[in-house]
C-alpha positions as CSV (number, residue, x, y, z in Angstrom):
1,M,0.0,0.1,0.2
2,K,3.1,2.4,1.2
3,K,4.7,1.9,-2.7
4,I,1.8,2.5,-4.2
5,L,0.9,5.5,-2.6
6,L,4.6,6.4,-3.0
7,K,4.0,6.1,-6.7
8,I,1.0,8.1,-6.9
9,L,2.5,11.0,-5.0
10,G,5.5,11.2,-7.4
11,I,3.5,11.1,-10.4
12,A,1.5,14.4,-9.0
13,A,4.8,15.8,-7.9
14,F,6.2,15.5,-11.3
15,I,2.7,16.6,-13.2
16,Y,3.0,19.6,-10.5
17,G,6.4,20.6,-11.4
18,L,5.7,20.2,-15.1
19,L,2.8,22.9,-14.8
20,F,4.9,24.8,-12.8
21,A,7.5,25.3,-15.6
22,V,5.0,25.9,-17.9
23,F,3.6,28.6,-16.2
24,Y,6.9,30.0,-14.8
25,F,8.2,30.3,-18.2
26,D,4.9,31.5,-19.8
27,L,5.3,28.5,-22.4
28,D,1.7,28.1,-23.4
29,G,2.2,31.7,-24.3
30,K,5.1,31.3,-26.2
31,F,3.4,28.3,-28.3
32,L,0.4,30.4,-29.2
33,Y,2.4,33.4,-30.1
34,Y,5.9,31.7,-31.5
35,I,3.6,28.7,-33.4
36,F,-0.1,28.5,-33.6
37,E,-1.0,32.2,-34.1
38,P,1.7,32.3,-37.6
39,A,-0.3,29.0,-38.4
40,M,-3.7,30.5,-38.2
41,I,-2.7,33.5,-40.3
42,K,-1.2,31.6,-42.9
43,H,-4.4,29.5,-42.8
44,F,-6.8,32.0,-43.0
45,D,-4.8,34.3,-45.5
46,N,-4.8,31.7,-48.0
47,M,-8.9,31.1,-47.8
48,K,-10.6,31.8,-50.8
49,R,-13.1,34.2,-50.2
50,E,-16.2,35.7,-51.9
51,D,-15.2,39.3,-53.2
52,N,-18.0,41.3,-51.2
53,T,-17.2,44.9,-53.4
54,T,-18.7,43.0,-56.6
55,M,-22.1,42.2,-55.1
56,P,-24.6,45.0,-55.5
57,Y,-26.2,47.3,-52.7
58,E,-30.2,46.5,-52.6
59,M,-31.6,49.1,-50.1
60,K,-35.2,47.1,-48.3
61,E,-38.2,48.9,-49.4
62,N,-41.0,49.0,-47.3
63,V,-39.4,48.5,-44.0
64,S,-41.5,49.4,-41.1
65,R,-39.6,51.8,-38.3
66,E,-41.3,51.6,-35.2
């Protein structure tokens, strides 16, 4: 029983240390800034989009204003 408890405590301490390192060195923010955001910018800049300037503008008629 003591071995199992020490093993669980060791795993928990390792996870706590890993999460502390992520927080201390701001690794999640660096990941988002240097890896995720450039990938998303590249992805969304290369998307095919409909040209909104070619769409005719028509005003709605008979719009009731209350």
